[in-house]
C-alpha positions as CSV (number, residue, x, y, z in Angstrom):
1,M,-24.6,9.5,21.2
2,V,-23.4,10.1,17.7
3,T,-21.0,13.6,17.2
4,R,-21.7,15.9,14.3
5,A,-18.1,15.0,13.2
6,E,-19.2,11.3,13.1
7,K,-22.3,12.0,11.5
8,V,-20.5,13.7,8.5
9,I,-18.7,10.6,8.3
10,W,-21.3,8.4,8.4
11,L,-23.0,10.1,5.4
12,F,-20.0,9.9,3.1
13,L,-19.3,6.0,4.0
14,I,-22.8,5.2,3.7
15,A,-23.2,7.5,0.3
16,T,-19.8,5.9,-1.1
17,S,-20.7,2.2,-0.2
18,L,-24.2,2.3,-2.0
19,Q,-22.7,3.7,-5.2
20,L,-20.0,1.2,-5.0
21,V,-22.0,-1.8,-4.5
22,F,-25.3,-1.1,-6.7
23,Q,-23.0,1.1,-9.0
24,H,-25.7,4.0,-9.7
25,P,-25.4,6.9,-10.6
26,S,-22.3,6.0,-12.4
27,I,-20.6,8.9,-14.3
28,I,-17.9,8.5,-16.9
29,L,-15.4,11.1,-16.3
30,V,-12.6,10.3,-18.9
31,H,-14.0,8.5,-22.2
32,G,-12.2,6.0,-22.9
33,E,-10.4,5.1,-19.6
34,R,-11.5,1.7,-18.6
35,T,-10.6,2.3,-14.8
36,N,-13.9,3.6,-12.4
37,L,-12.8,6.8,-11.6
38,F,-15.9,8.4,-10.4
39,S,-16.1,5.7,-7.7
40,G,-12.2,6.2,-7.0
41,L,-13.0,9.6,-6.2
42,L,-15.9,8.9,-4.2
43,C,-13.7,6.8,-1.7
44,L,-10.8,9.7,-1.9
45,L,-13.6,12.0,-1.0
46,T,-14.7,10.1,1.8
47,L,-11.0,9.8,3.0
48,W,-10.4,13.1,2.8
49,V,-13.4,13.8,4.8
50,A,-12.9,11.0,7.5
51,L,-9.1,12.6,8.3
52,I,-10.6,15.9,8.4
53,F,-13.0,15.1,10.7
54,A,-11.1,12.4,13.0
55,P,-11.0,13.0,16.7
56,R,-8.0,13.7,18.2
57,G,-5.5,11.0,18.7
58,A,-7.8,8.8,16.0
59,V,-4.6,8.8,13.3
60,K,-1.2,8.6,15.5
61,F,1.4,10.1,12.5
62,R,4.0,7.8,13.8
63,S,2.4,4.8,13.8
64,P,3.1,1.5,11.6
65,E,-0.2,2.0,9.6
66,V,0.6,5.4,8.5
67,L,3.8,4.8,7.6
68,V,3.2,1.8,5.6
69,S,0.0,3.6,4.0
70,L,2.7,6.7,3.0
71,T,5.1,4.2,1.5
72,L,2.7,2.2,-0.5
73,T,1.6,5.6,-2.0
74,V,5.1,6.7,-3.0
75,L,5.9,3.4,-4.5
76,G,2.4,3.1,-6.2
77,V,2.9,6.8,-8.1
78,L,6.7,6.3,-8.9
79,S,5.3,2.9,-10.5
80,S,3.1,4.4,-12.7
81,L,5.2,7.3,-13.7
82,S,8.2,5.0,-14.6
83,S,5.2,3.2,-16.9
84,D,5.2,3.1,-20.1
85,T,1.4,4.1,-20.3
86,P,2.0,6.4,-17.0
87,L,-1.4,8.0,-17.2
88,P,-3.9,4.9,-17.1
89,A,-1.2,3.6,-15.1
90,F,-1.7,6.4,-12.5
91,F,-5.2,6.4,-12.6
92,R,-5.3,2.6,-11.9
93,V,-3.0,2.7,-8.7
94,A,-4.8,6.1,-7.5
95,V,-8.1,4.0,-7.2
96,L,-6.3,1.5,-5.8
97,L,-4.7,3.8,-3.3
98,A,-8.1,5.8,-2.9
99,S,-10.3,2.8,-1.8
100,G,-7.9,0.8,0.1
101,L,-6.4,3.4,2.1
102,G,-10.6,5.1,2.0
103,G,-11.7,1.8,3.6
104,F,-9.1,1.0,6.3
105,W,-8.8,4.7,7.4
106,C,-12.9,5.1,7.9
107,A,-12.8,2.2,10.1
108,R,-10.0,2.9,11.9
109,I,-11.7,6.4,12.6
110,L,-15.3,5.7,12.5
111,L,-15.8,1.9,13.4
112,N,-13.7,1.9,16.4
113,T,-16.7,1.8,19.0
114,L,-19.4,-0.8,19.8
115,E,-22.4,1.3,18.7
116,N,-20.9,2.4,15.7
117,Q,-19.8,-1.2,14.6
118,R,-23.4,-2.5,15.2
119,R,-24.7,0.4,12.8
120,F,-21.9,-0.7,10.2
121,Q,-23.1,-4.3,10.9
122,W,-26.9,-3.4,10.1
123,F,-26.0,-1.5,7.2
124,C,-24.2,-4.2,5.7
125,L,-26.8,-6.5,6.6
126,F,-29.0,-4.2,4.6
127,L,-26.7,-4.1,1.5
128,L,-26.2,-7.8,1.3
129,S,-29.8,-8.2,1.1
130,G,-30.3,-5.8,-1.6
131,I,-27.1,-7.7,-3.6
132,L,-29.0,-10.6,-3.1
133,L,-32.4,-9.5,-4.2
134,L,-31.1,-7.8,-7.6
135,S,-29.4,-11.1,-8.2
136,L,-31.9,-13.5,-7.8
137,L,-33.9,-10.8,-10.2
138,G,-31.4,-10.6,-12.4
139,Y,-30.8,-14.5,-13.3
140,L,-34.9,-14.9,-12.9
141,L,-35.0,-12.1,-16.0
142,Y,-32.0,-12.3,-17.7
143,V,-29.8,-15.5,-16.4
144,Q,-27.4,-13.4,-15.1
145,I,-26.7,-12.4,-11.6
146,H,-25.3,-9.5,-12.3
147,Y,-26.9,-7.9,-14.7
148,Y,-28.0,-5.2,-12.3
149,F,-24.6,-4.7,-11.0
150,F,-21.6,-5.1,-13.3
151,K,-20.8,-6.0,-17.1
152,G,-18.8,-8.7,-18.2
153,S,-17.8,-10.7,-15.3
154,N,-19.5,-11.7,-12.2
155,H,-16.7,-12.1,-10.0
156,P,-16.9,-8.7,-8.2
157,L,-20.2,-9.5,-7.4
158,T,-19.6,-12.9,-5.6
159,N,-16.9,-11.2,-4.0
160,L,-18.9,-8.9,-2.3
161,I,-21.0,-11.6,-1.1
162,F,-17.8,-13.2,0.1
163,L,-17.0,-10.1,1.9
164,L,-20.7,-9.1,3.4
165,S,-21.3,-12.6,4.8
166,F,-19.4,-11.7,8.0
167,A,-22.6,-9.9,9.0
168,P,-25.1,-12.4,8.7
169,L,-22.2,-14.6,10.3
170,T,-22.2,-12.6,13.4
171,L,-26.1,-12.9,13.5
172,L,-25.4,-16.4,14.4
173,R,-23.9,-15.9,17.6
174,Q,-27.5,-13.9,18.6
175,R,-29.6,-15.8,21.1
176,S,-32.7,-13.8,19.5
177,R,-34.4,-16.8,17.1
178,R,-35.3,-13.8,14.7
179,L,-32.0,-12.5,14.6
180,L,-30.4,-16.0,14.0
181,L,-33.8,-17.3,11.4
182,L,-32.3,-14.0,9.4
183,G,-28.5,-14.7,9.7
184,L,-29.5,-18.7,8.1
185,T,-31.7,-17.0,5.8
186,L,-29.0,-14.8,4.1
187,L,-26.6,-17.1,4.2
188,G,-28.2,-19.5,2.2
189,L,-29.8,-17.1,-0.6
190,S,-26.4,-15.9,-0.5
191,Y,-25.2,-19.6,-1.3
192,V,-28.0,-19.9,-3.7
193,V,-26.4,-16.9,-5.5
194,L,-22.8,-18.4,-5.9
195,C,-24.4,-21.7,-7.6
196,L,-26.1,-19.4,-9.9
197,S,-23.2,-17.6,-10.9
198,Q,-22.2,-20.8,-12.6
199,R,-18.6,-20.8,-11.3
200,V,-17.1,-23.8,-9.5
201,S,-14.8,-21.9,-8.0
202,V,-17.1,-19.6,-5.7
203,I,-18.8,-22.6,-4.8
204,F,-16.1,-24.8,-3.4
205,I,-14.2,-22.1,-1.9
206,P,-16.5,-21.5,1.3
207,L,-16.3,-25.1,1.4
208,G,-12.6,-25.5,1.7
209,V,-12.0,-22.8,4.1
210,G,-14.8,-24.1,6.4
211,V,-12.6,-27.3,6.5
212,L,-9.7,-25.4,7.4
213,A,-11.7,-23.5,10.0
214,L,-12.7,-27.2,11.3
215,G,-9.4,-28.2,11.4
216,F,-7.5,-25.4,13.0
217,G,-10.6,-25.8,15.8
218,V,-12.0,-22.7,15.1
219,L,-15.6,-24.4,13.7
220,R,-17.6,-26.8,15.7
221,W,-18.2,-30.4,14.1
222,K,-22.1,-29.8,14.5
223,Q,-21.6,-26.4,12.6
224,A,-19.4,-27.8,10.2
225,V,-21.5,-30.9,9.4
226,A,-25.0,-28.8,9.2
227,A,-23.0,-26.5,7.0
228,L,-22.3,-28.9,4.4
229,L,-25.5,-30.8,4.5
230,A,-27.3,-27.5,3.8
231,A,-24.6,-26.5,1.0
232,G,-24.7,-30.2,-0.7
233,L,-28.5,-29.9,-0.5
234,I,-28.0,-26.3,-2.4
235,I,-25.7,-27.4,-5.2
236,G,-28.0,-30.5,-5.6
237,I,-31.0,-28.3,-6.5
238,F,-29.1,-25.7,-8.7
239,S,-26.0,-28.5,-10.0
240,Q,-27.7,-28.1,-13.8
241,Q,-26.6,-24.4,-13.7
242,I,-23.2,-25.2,-12.5
243,L,-20.5,-25.1,-15.3
244,W,-19.0,-27.9,-14.4
245,F,-16.6,-28.3,-17.3
246,K,-14.3,-25.7,-15.6
247,L,-12.9,-28.4,-13.7
248,S,-11.0,-29.9,-16.9
249,K,-7.0,-29.4,-16.8
250,E,-7.6,-27.5,-20.3
251,Y,-9.7,-24.6,-18.9
252,P,-7.3,-22.9,-16.6
253,Y,-4.1,-22.6,-18.9
254,Y,-4.4,-18.9,-18.7
255,R,-3.9,-18.4,-15.0
256,I,-1.4,-20.8,-14.8
257,E,0.7,-20.1,-17.8
258,N,0.3,-16.5,-16.0
259,I,2.6,-18.0,-13.3
260,F,5.5,-18.5,-15.1
261,F,4.7,-15.6,-17.5
262,S,4.2,-12.8,-14.5
263,W,7.4,-14.0,-13.2
264,D,9.4,-13.4,-16.4
265,I,8.0,-9.9,-16.3
266,A,8.8,-9.2,-13.0
267,K,12.7,-10.5,-13.3
268,Q,12.8,-7.9,-15.4
269,H,11.3,-4.7,-13.5
270,P,11.6,-5.9,-10.2
271,L,11.5,-2.7,-8.4
272,L,8.6,-0.8,-9.5
273,G,6.9,-3.0,-12.2
274,I,5.1,-2.0,-15.3
275,G,2.4,-0.2,-14.3
276,L,-0.8,-1.4,-13.3
277,R,-2.9,-2.3,-16.8
278,T,0.0,-1.8,-18.5
279,P,-0.2,-4.5,-21.8
280,R,2.2,-6.6,-21.9
281,D,2.5,-8.1,-25.0
282,R,5.9,-7.0,-25.8
283,F,6.9,-9.4,-23.5
284,L,5.7,-12.3,-25.6
285,K,8.6,-12.0,-27.9
286,D,11.3,-13.8,-26.0
287,Y,9.0,-16.0,-23.8
288,Q,7.6,-19.6,-24.8
289,V,4.5,-21.2,-23.4
290,K,5.4,-23.9,-20.6
291,Y,1.5,-25.0,-19.9
292,P,1.0,-28.2,-22.0
293,Y,-2.4,-27.0,-22.7
294,D,-1.6,-24.3,-24.0
295,T,-0.3,-22.5,-27.5
296,Q,1.9,-19.7,-28.0
297,E,-0.9,-18.1,-30.6
298,K,-3.7,-18.6,-28.0
299,F,-1.8,-17.3,-24.7
300,A,-1.0,-14.3,-26.9
301,K,-4.1,-13.4,-27.9
302,D,-5.4,-13.8,-24.4
303,V,-2.4,-11.4,-23.3
304,T,-3.3,-9.2,-25.8
305,D,-7.2,-9.2,-24.2
306,I,-7.5,-9.7,-20.5
307,V,-4.0,-7.5,-20.0
308,T,-3.9,-8.7,-16.2
309,A,-2.9,-11.8,-15.0
310,D,-6.1,-12.9,-13.3
311,N,-4.2,-13.6,-10.3
312,Q,-4.0,-10.3,-7.6
313,I,-0.5,-11.3,-6.1
314,L,0.7,-11.8,-9.7
315,T,-0.8,-8.6,-11.0
316,L,0.8,-6.8,-7.9
317,V,4.5,-8.3,-8.9
318,T,4.3,-7.0,-12.3
319,G,2.3,-4.0,-12.2
320,L,4.0,-2.5,-9.1
321,G,6.7,-4.7,-8.2
322,F,8.3,-6.6,-5.2
323,P,8.6,-4.1,-2.5
324,F,5.1,-2.9,-2.9
325,T,3.8,-6.4,-2.9
326,L,5.6,-7.4,-0.2
327,I,5.0,-4.4,2.4
328,Y,1.2,-4.8,1.4
329,A,1.3,-8.6,1.8
330,L,3.3,-8.3,5.4
331,A,0.7,-5.9,6.3
332,V,-2.2,-7.8,5.8
333,L,-0.7,-10.6,7.1
334,I,0.1,-9.3,10.4
335,L,-3.6,-8.3,10.8
336,L,-4.7,-11.4,10.0
337,V,-2.3,-13.4,12.1
338,K,-3.9,-11.0,14.7
339,L,-7.4,-12.0,14.0
340,V,-6.3,-15.6,14.2
341,G,-5.2,-15.3,17.7
342,L,-8.6,-13.4,18.6
343,A,-10.4,-16.2,16.9
344,F,-8.9,-18.5,19.7
345,R,-9.0,-16.5,22.3
346,P,-12.0,-14.0,21.8
347,P,-11.8,-10.9,23.8
348,P,-14.5,-10.5,26.2
349,G,-17.6,-8.3,24.7
350,F,-15.9,-8.1,21.2
351,F,-18.8,-7.0,18.9
352,F,-17.8,-8.9,15.8
353,P,-16.5,-12.4,16.1
354,P,-13.2,-12.5,14.7
355,Q,-14.3,-16.2,13.2
356,A,-17.1,-13.8,11.2
357,L,-14.4,-11.7,9.9
358,L,-11.5,-13.7,9.5
359,F,-13.7,-16.5,7.0
360,S,-14.8,-13.6,5.3
361,L,-11.2,-11.9,4.7
362,V,-9.9,-15.0,3.8
363,L,-12.5,-16.2,1.5
364,A,-11.9,-13.0,-0.9
365,L,-7.7,-13.7,-0.5
366,V,-8.6,-17.2,-2.0
367,H,-11.0,-15.5,-4.4
368,W,-8.2,-13.3,-5.7
369,Q,-6.2,-15.8,-6.8
370,L,-8.6,-16.4,-9.7
371,Y,-8.9,-12.9,-10.5
372,D,-7.6,-9.3,-9.6
373,G,-10.0,-8.3,-7.0
374,L,-8.1,-4.9,-5.2
375,L,-8.5,-3.8,-9.1
376,F,-11.9,-3.4,-8.4
377,V,-13.7,-0.6,-6.6
378,Q,-16.0,-2.3,-4.5
379,N,-14.2,-5.6,-3.5
380,C,-11.0,-3.2,-2.5
381,W,-13.1,-0.8,-0.3
382,F,-14.9,-3.5,1.4
383,F,-11.8,-5.7,1.9
384,H,-10.2,-2.8,3.9
385,L,-13.1,-1.8,5.6
386,L,-13.2,-5.7,7.6
387,L,-9.2,-4.9,7.7
388,G,-9.9,-1.9,9.6
389,L,-12.4,-3.6,12.4
390,I,-9.3,-5.7,13.4
391,P,-8.4,-4.4,16.6
392,V,-4.4,-3.8,17.3
393,G,-2.8,-3.0,20.9
394,P,-5.3,-0.8,23.4
395,A,-7.9,-0.8,20.6
396,T,-8.9,-4.6,21.8
397,A,-9.3,-3.7,25.3
398,A,-11.0,0.1,24.2
399,L,-13.9,-2.3,22.3
400,A,-14.0,-5.1,25.6
401,E,-16.9,-4.5,27.7
402,P,-16.4,-5.5,31.0
403,G,-18.6,-8.2,32.2
404,S,-19.6,-9.8,28.8
405,E,-18.8,-12.9,27.6
406,P,-17.8,-14.2,23.9
407,G,-21.0,-15.0,22.2
408,S,-23.5,-13.5,24.5
409,D,-26.3,-10.9,23.3
410,Y,-25.2,-7.3,21.9
411,P,-23.3,-5.6,24.8
412,S,-24.1,-2.2,25.6
413,P,-21.3,0.1,24.7
414,A,-19.1,1.4,27.5
415,P,-19.3,5.1,27.8
416,E,-15.9,5.8,27.2
417,A,-16.4,3.8,24.1
418,S,-19.2,5.6,22.7
419,A,-17.7,9.2,23.3
420,G,-15.2,8.6,20.7
421,T,-12.0,7.9,22.4
422,G,-10.0,7.6,19.1
423,E,-7.8,4.3,20.3
424,G,-8.9,2.4,17.2
425,T,-5.0,2.8,15.8
426,A,-2.2,1.2,16.9
């Protein structure tokens, strides 16, 4: 039974997620500002609604999660205030915090019961189906998978596919042939869209993570061989659409050079950084390029045009400083370590297979080493929704269904779980 408070939170979560994925409607709140303020505002409103209608005990204000959230908020605001461009930096960090905290706490408050997690899975299956349909249509009509979504880069779109892949992966544990076929179909079409993106990175990232999962024993040999054969077949069919020249030593010069350049900036502004999206060209005065396939003139032009480092860690370090980056990275790492433990020993009746969540999260994190995923509202929102699904402490027991085994069909939610006990927070 869905309570009235849950219905209100669901309404905002669904509306926000739909706008983030399909970017409609899209309203410019501040002309000339590149930050997606409208989507960020929706995330903030959804966060407020979730906190206001949260059941008693769902948010424990002395918990480490709350303390980390408050600390990151304070550090982010201080960083923007100390920036040479305080207003654009504040807009950017405000949207970052709204989408990240909004996604995480919506999951902790609302998605802490088996029934709500089941609803969320089907909602994500719907979103992924819509993404794949519009991506294929965009490619057939305009040779751009992102035509109906985002201007410029298709990285945000392919990253959304990575994040939402947990939903069809969850279907693979079902005994129902129809659900199994649905999951396999969506995963196959997802990989077709990744190949049509023309980017070599998004094609090989799932294969690399899959091999890693096999090495750790998370994935079975039969599953791995079947997946590799299917991926190889799809790559062979669409090989002419893939930009293989990006495997050259010259192509990644900007990202490699930014490792040295970002470290140089971070050493000068270690505590609060220079602010997100703050121009970095002034730091080129005393800097000499180090990558042999780069030149001073070419790198200076790219730094002026691109603004960020095209690497999430480097962008956080230079934009927000070492304390923010380390605290955030440690918080994410703790949750992932917990998820790895669950992947080896899944709790009985746990709705989402830990392997599915882990696979999607690792895909996104690896992908973010090639672009600034957290600065795109939709990627940040869904990444933290998945993080919020990771049970910590008593939440694991609250989601366990007595008498059910891992890998079985959907268990019926326990009465106490369905009532919304509010034990989703550590």
